[in-house]
N, C-alpha and C positions, 0 to 999 in steps of 0.2 A: 456654863457651856464653854468648852475649850475651843480656842480658835488660833492660838499661837503655835506655830510649827517650827521645829528645829530640823534643818536639812543639812546634809553634808555632801560635798563634792571633793574630788581629789586630782592630783597630778602624780602619776607613778612612773618611775624609770624602769619600764619593762624591757625585756630583751628577747628578740625573736627566738622561739623554740626553747627558752629557758623556763620550762614548765615548773620546775621546783622553785626557782627564785621568784617567778611571777606569782605563784600561789602564796608564798610567804608575804610578799609585798601587798597583795590583795587583802589577806587576813589582817595584816598590821593596820591597813587603812580602815577596815571595818571596825577593828578594836578601838582605834583612836576616835572614829566617828561616834561610837557608842559612849566612850568616856566623856565626849563633849556634849552628850545628851541628844544626839541626832536619832531620829526614828526612820530615816531614809538615807541610803548611801549610794551615790552614783560614781562609777569608775570610767576610765578611758575606753576608747574604741578598741575592740579585739584584745583586751588586756590579758586574757588567759594565755593566749599563744604568743603575744607580742604583735604589734601592727605589721612590722616589716618582714613577714615570712615569705613574701613574694611567691615564687612557684612552688614553695612547700605547701601552699594551700591545696594544691592538687593531690597531695599525698593523704592516704587514709590515716596514716600515723598522726598527722596534725589534728584530724577530727577526733581520733580515738583518745589522744592524750588530753585534748581540751575537755572531752566528756569526763575523763578520769579526774581532772582538776575540779570540774563542776561538782562531781560526786563528793569529793573531799570538802568542798566549800559547804555543800548542803548538810554534810554530817557534822561539821565543826560546831562546837558550842558557841564559838565567837559570832556565828551568823544568826543566833537565836534572837527573837524580839526586835529585829530591825529589818526593814524592807531593803533587800540587796539587789542592785542592778549591775550585772556584769556583762562583759562583751566577749564573744567567741564566734567562730564559724560553726554553722549548723547545716547538716544536709537534710532536706525535706523532700521526699519523693524523688530522690536522686539528683536534686538540684542544690548547689551550695549557696548559702546565704550568709551575709555578714549580719550578725544578730545581737540583740540585747536579750539576756535571760533574766527575768525579774522573779525573785523568789522570796518566800517568808516562811520561817519555821519549818524547814525541810519539805516545803511544797512549792512547786513552780507555778506561778500565777499566769505568766504570759511569755511567749517568745516573740519578740518584735523584730522582723527583718528590715534591713535598710532599704529604702525605696528610691533614693537618688544616689548613684555611685560616683565617686570621684574618679575621673578618667582623663585628666589633663596634666601637663607638666610632668611631675615625678610620680603621678598616681596612675595605676593600671587596674583599678578594682573590677572593671568589666572583663578583664582577662581571667579572673578567678571566681568572681561572684556574679549572681544574677539579681537584678533589682526586683523587689516585691512590687508588682504593678497593680494589685487589686485593692484600690483605695477603700478604706472602711470595711474591709472584709477579713474574716478569719477562717481558718480550717482547723481540723483536729490534727495534732501532731502526735504520732505514736512514739512514746519515749523508749529509748534503748533499755534493755533489761537491767544494765548496771545502775541506771537512774531510777527505774521502777522499784528496784529493791530498796532504795533509800526513801523515795517520796511516797511509795504505795499508790502512785497514780499510773493509769495506763495511757491516758492522753491528756494533752494540755492545749489551750488555744495558741494558734500560730498565725500571725498576720498583723493587720493594722487596727489596733484596738487601744483603748485607754483604761487606766485603773481607777475604779471608784472606791475609795476608802470610806470609812464612816464619816469623815469630816471634810474631804476634798476630792479633787480629781487630778490625776497625774498623766501626762502624755510625753512620749519619747520622740526626740529627733536624734539623728546620728550624723555628726560632722557635716558632710556636704549638704545635707538637707537644709541647714541654716542659710547656706550661700545660694540656694536656688531661688528663682523668681517667685515660685509659689510654695513657700516653706510650709510644712505641715502645721507649724505652730499657729498659723493664721486660722485655718479651718478648725483646729482643735480648740483654740481660744474662743471662737464663736460658738462652739458646742459646750462651753462651760468648763473646759480644762483650766485649772488655776496654777498648776505647777508644771513647767516645761523643763525637760532635761535634755542635755546634749552631750553625748559621749564622743570625743574627738580624737583624731590622730593627725593633728595639724602641726606642720613643721615651721621652723623659723625662716623668715626671709626678712632682710633689713626693711624697716618701716612698715611691717605688716600688722603689728599689734593694734594699731588704730582701727583697721578694718574690722578685726574680730570684735573689739569692744563696741564699736559703733553698731554692728549687726545685732549684738545681744541687747544693748540698751534700746535700740530702735524697735526691736521685736516687742519689748514690754512697754514702750511708750505708746505705740499705736493700739495695742490690744490689752494692756494691763496684764498683770500676772507676775509670777515668780519664775526666774530662769536660772538654771544651774548648768554650768559648762565644766566638764572634766576634760583633761587632755593628758596625752602621753608626754613624758619628758625624757631627755637623754638621747643617745645616738642610735639605740636599738640595733647596733651592728651595721650601720650603713652610712651613706653620705649625708643624710638628713639629720638635723637636730630638732627634736620635738621640744617646743619651748614652754610647756606648762601653761601659765596664764589662766589657771582655773579661776572661775568667778561665780558669784551669786549676785543677781540683779533683781530688782522689783520696780515695776511702774516707771521704768526709764532711768532709775538710779542704781549705782553699784553699791552693794552692801558688804562684799568681801572680795579682795584681790589677792590671788596667789602670785608667787614669784614667777618671773619669766625665765630666769636662769638661776639654778642653784645646784649644789652637789647633794642635796637631800634626795634619797631614793623614794621616799614616801612623804607627800605633803597633803594634809587634809584641811579643808576650809569648812567652817560651819557658819550658819546665820540663823537667828531666831526672828521670825517674821510673822506678822499678823494677817491672817487670811481676810479679815474684814477690810484691810487696806486695799486689797485687790478688788473686793466687791464694791467698795465705795468709789474707787477710781473708775471702775467700769460703769457705775450707776449713771453718771451724767454724760456718757458718750452715746448720744442718741443714735448717731449713724452706725456705731458698732452694734448697738442693741437691736436696731432694725435688721441689720444683716444677720445677727444671731438668731432672731426669731424665725428666719428662713433657713437656717443651717441644717445640713444633712447630719443626722446623728452618727456618732462612732459606736461600734460595739463596746460595751462597758464590761470589764471584768470586775465583779464585786469582790472586795477584800474586807474581811471582818477584822479591821485593824484601824487605829486612828494615829495620825501623826501628832495630834495635840493631846493634852491632858485635860481632865475635867476642871481642876483648880489651877488656873494659870494666870490669875489676875496680877500677881506680884512678880511674875517671870519677866526679867528685863529683855527688851527688844534690841536688835542690832541697829546701829546708826549707819546712814549712808557715808561712803568714803569717796574721795576724789582719786580717780585712777592716776597713778604715777607712771609716766612713760620714760623709757631710757632714751638718751641722745644716741645718735648713730655711732659716735665714738665709743660710747659705753656699751652699746649692743655688740659691737665688734670685740670689745675687750672681754665680754662675758660669754657670748654664745660659743664661738670657736674654742675658747678655753675650756668650757664644760665638756665639749665634744672631745677635745684632746684627752681630758681626764678619763672619760669613759673608755676611749680607745686604749689608753695606756693600761688601765687596771684590768680591762677585759682581755687584752692580748697577753697580759702577764709578762711584758718586757720590763726592763729595768730603767727605762728612760728614753730620751730622744737624742738623735744626732742631727745637727743642723749645719750645712755648709753656710757660713756667714760671710757675705761678700763685702760688707760695708755699704751696701745699697739699701734702698727703702724697703723692698719686698722681703728680703731675708731678715732685716731688722724688725719688721712688723711681725714676722713669724716668731722671732726670738721673744718679742714683747708679749705675744700670746702665751708662750710657755711660762713667762714670768708672771703674767696675770693668773694663769692656772695655779701657780705655786701660792700666790696671794690668797686665792679662793680656798685652796686646801688648808692653809694655815688658819684662815678665818673660820672654816667649818670645824676644824679641830678645837679652836678656842671656844666655839659655841657648843661643844660637847657632842659632835657627830662621831659616834663610835665606829660606824662603817668606814668612814673616810680614814680615820686613824688606823684601823686594821689594814685597809688597802695600802696606805703609805708604808706601814711597817713591812708588809709583804714585798712591796716594790724595792725597798732599800735593803731587804734581808736583815733587818735589825729589830728584834722583838721588843726592845725597850725604848725605841726611838719615838720622840714626840716633836713634830715640826713646829717651830715657833717663828723663825725668821725666813721670809720668802726667798731672800738671797742665798741663804745657807741651803735651803731645800732645792733651789735652782741649781746649785753647784753639784748636787747629788743626781738630779734628774735630767739635766741638759748638758750635753757636750757640744760646743760650737767649734767650728774649724774654718780658718781662713786658708784657702788653697791658692797660694800665689803662683803666678807664672811670670815669664820675662815681660809680659804685657801688663802686669799689674802695677798700679801706682802705690807709692808709700802712703798717700792720702787715704785710700780705701782700706789699706791694712791697719792704719792707725784708728780709723773710725770703727772697724770691726772689733779691735782689741778693747777700745774704750767702752763700747756698749757692753761687751762681755763682762768687763770688770764691774760695771754699774748694776747689771742684773744678777751677777754672781755665777754665771755659767762656767763650767770647766772649759777653758779655751786652749785650742791647739793652733799653732801656725806651722805651715809646711809649704814646700815648693813642689809643684808637679812637673817642673822642667825635665828632670831625669826620665820620668815616664814618657813625656811627649817626645823627647829625643830618641828614646828606645823604640817607640812605636814607629816614628818616622824613618828611623834607620832600617827597620824591617822592610818598609815600603820601598826605600831606595835600593836596598840589596836585591829585592825581587824584580823591580822595574827598571833600575838604572837611572831613575829620574828623581829630582828633588824639587817639590813644589815650593813656591815663594808667595809671600804676602803681596797684596797689591801695592803696598807702600815700597816694596823692594822690586817691583816690576812684574809681579805674577798676574795671572788672569783672575777674573772674578771666581771661576770654578776652583782654582788653587786656594784663593783667599778664604773661600767658604769652608773648604775641607780642612784647612789649617785651624780655623776657628772651632769647627765642630770636634776635632780630635781633642782639643783642650777640654771642651765642655763635657764630652763623653767620659774622658778619663777622670774628671772630677766625680762623676757618678760612681765609677768603679771604686775609686779610693774611698768615697763616702760609705759605701756598703762594707768595704773591708774594715774600716775603722769602727763602724757601727757594730760589727760582729766581734771585733777583738780588742777595742780600746779599753773596755772595762777589765777584760782578762789581763791586759798588759799592766793595769793598775792594781791587780790582785783582788778585783771585785767580781762577784758572780753576775751572770745575766748578759743579755744583748740589748741593743738600742733600736728603736724604730727610726728610720730615716725620714726626715721632714722635707717636703718640697716647698718651694715658695714662688711659683709662677702665678701672677694675678689673672683675673678673669679676662682683662683686655688683651694681654699677651697671648693667652690661650685662644681667644677669638680669632686673632690675626695669624696665630701659629708662629709668633715671634719667640720661638724657643727651639732648641735643638732636641730632636727626638732622642730619648734615652740619655739625656744629660742630667744635670742636677734637678731638673723639673720632674724627672722620674724618681719617685720615692715611694715610701709605704703609704703615707697620707699627706695631704696638703691643706692646711687650715685656712689659707687665704685664696684658694683656687676659685672661689665664687665671689670674690670681693674686687671691686674696681679700683684702679689706681687713685682715682679722686677720693673715694671713701677711705682708702688706706692712708692717704695724707691726713685726712680728718682724724683717723685713729692715732697716728703718730703724734699729732698735736695734743690729743687727749692724754696720751701716755706721758708726754713731757710734764704735764701738770699732775696727773693722778699718781704716777709712780716716781716722780722726781728723777727723770733720766735726761740730764742735759746733753749727753752724747747724741741724742736724737736730733738736736738743733742742726748740727753739721750735716747729718744724713739727709734731713729734710731740705737743706739748702743746696745740696749737691745735685748736678744733672744725672739722670739715670743713664748708666752705661754698662755694657756687658764686659768691657775690658778684654776683648779677645784679639784685638789688632795691635800692632806695635805702637808704643807711646811716641809722641812727637816732642822731643826735648824734655822727656820725663813727664809730660802732661798727657791726659786722656785725649785721644784723637777721634773717639767714636762715641756718639750718644744714641740712646735707644730711639728717640723720636726722629732723628735724622735717618737712622737705619730703616725705620718703618715707613718713613715718608708721610707720616701723619702724627697728630698729637694724641695724647691719651684722652683728652677731652673729646676729640672727634671720634675716637674709637668707641667711647661710651654711647655716643649718639648712634653710630652705625649699629652697635650691638642691640640697642633698644628697638631700633626700627626693624632690624632683621628678624629678631625673635618675638618681641612683644607686639609690635605693630604688624608683623608677618608680611614684610615687604620684600619683593625680589628687586633686582637692580633697577628696573624701570620705575616702580612705585617709590623706591627710596629716592631716586633722582627727583621725582615730582614733589615729594614732601620736602626735600632739602632745598629745592628752588625757593620755596616760601620761607623756610626756617632760616636760611642763610642769605636771603635776598639783599640784606644791607652790607654784607661783607664779601660776597662772591658773585662773579658773573655766571650765567648759565654754563658757559664753557668750563669754568673752574669747578663748578659743582659736578659736571659730567666727568671731568678728569679724576676728581676725588672718589666718586662712586665706583668708577671703573678700576681705579687702583685698589680700592678696598676689596671689591669682589674678586679681582684677579689674585691678590695675595691670599685672601680667605680660602679660595677654592684650591689653590696650589698646595696650601698647608693643611687642608681639612683632615687629611689622613692622620695627622698627629693627634687628633682628638680621640682616635680609637685606642690610643695607648696612654691617655691622660691619667695621671695619678689621681686616685679617688680623693675628691676635694669636698670640703664643707660647702654645702649649698646655701648661699646667702643672697644671690642676685638673680632676678628673674630673666636676665638675658644670658645666663651661663651657656657656653657652647659644649657642655659635657655630653659627649656622644654615647656614653655608656647607659644613661638612664633618661636624661632630660631633653636632649636635643637630637632627635632621631632623624638624621639626614644622610644622604650619600657621602662617601668620602672620595669618590673618583668623579671629578667634574670635567666638562669641556671648559677649560679655564679661559678660553677666548670669549665665552658667552656671546657668540656672533649675532644671534637674533635679538637678544635683549639689548646689547650695546648699540646695535643698528637703530633700534627704536629710540634710544636716548639720543644718538647722533642726529637723527632726523628731527627730533624735537628741538635740539640746540640750534640746528641750521635755520629752522622756522623762526625761532625767537630772535636769532641774530639778524635775519632778513627783515623782520618786523621792526627791529630797533633801527636798522639802517634807513628804512623807509620813513620812520618817524623823524630821524635826523635830517633827511633830505627835504622833508616838508617844512623845516624850520628856516626862516630867513636869516 
């Protein structure tokens, strides 16, 4: 009697609306699953059209092309004799649903719509889809003619049901459903489902992998069973990076771990597991069995197919594995680097252009491109033909094979130090030294002629010449003189990105990289349309604190001693005149707060959802040992005043890799006004009243002491 089952899950680098490429990657994953002996294959959420189609889900074209791909899958000999579980949008009775379509041998067995939609943070599923709300109920779905022609079926079950094969029972969860308080796997497990599947479109956030792994292992610890998780991977054409982590777990242990970051477009995991292990695990859980005896049954779709073979006594079983987590430094070195690779090859540009200032943020961005080059060389060494073909296309050299990351970095990254009269020799040296160590093509230039030309236009028109504060000018003049330098750097960056390869006799253009970190964006400590304005920004969702951790990681991993000096130097914009050749301006002094404080404000504002008054109340306790109530009040007011004055800058923020849950990105993640009453009169008055009360109480306490 067969009881050992081989099941497959996968991580696919799908691309929104790339129906041709998505179809090929799905077919390849099914082919690999069959080669590995699997009888069931699970794919990521909405894999047919790509998860990140956003408002394209409204278009009938997206539904039509998804059906065409489904027809191609049904007809393909690759999908024969294996249960295939694919994701796509389906319209049922004029309502759009996010669905799993499960089929076998040219026949659709079940269409399972998602019941709990992700609708927070970066997700807007309720905008495009409706959740299926009829628990344990199905309806007849009338197949479109193009599918009927292939399957010879007129209708198929649509709704909340499970599959009963000859040897086991399989139930679906879709992404968000695993994260909800009442996950379907609980009720399905009590009704005898032994294999749970989860198709995800789950993106990378620093330190998030633990939560995902814990949810899967806990689901099978409490209920027993086999759990398969599939996920999207890659950039999918947007700010998010979907980070794989496909896995297979059973009875609380992990049996297969997929990579979190890799350049492989198709990754398939399989495990051979014994159904009797699930049954014996559940046998002694009397509280579970008592609940199971009262469970409401699911509609079962009978499938004349078995996942196990009759004679499987000698078939080897998979062993449990210990999940390996990446450190934060490692996560930063891998995630944004993979995202950069996807953007580069999909935009078909010839490389990146990075203004390299000699400071920590642009150095971290340069290190990410170097890390990308290391991963590309490693993928080619491991025989990845797609990566090799992409590199050859990028460098326009059919016989090229990248072997040394420094050499590849010289082809793909141009760095540029844009000096002004306010720049120090120290930052110039640091930028040049780092460029040499990572291998980038480095340019040094002076922007002073451009600044002089622009300011002379202003003087000719107005008859006035503004001065820096150090030379007796007002704060308004001082700021304008800083901003003109910063904005001219952006203009020069785009000019060189378009023409520097042409000047070197090479084809193609370059993508401009920005390097403003999440904390500076939160406060708006950047000039609108300066070097922070770029094509993409790989560190825009990473805090200054985490970037320091990443730089320390790079010193060791990539042997880049130039980073030691960059790490030790104070952060500075270098836009004001030097004092005796030394930097007179630091970022933290300019901002009036530290980067550590900014991270706290960011987390309270976004994650804890506090306004000025609530933030003040929380910080009273958090900082009670280091600040008086008056100091806390002043800090909160300073933060909210600066945040609201600069909020408009978020509307033009360069698309950035999303890695931090307090990102202030106005375009997708942080939907708030950008025109505020910056005095916050009512809120600040509440804070002030509270401070006065606390100070009065403290004085009374002191008066009562002899």
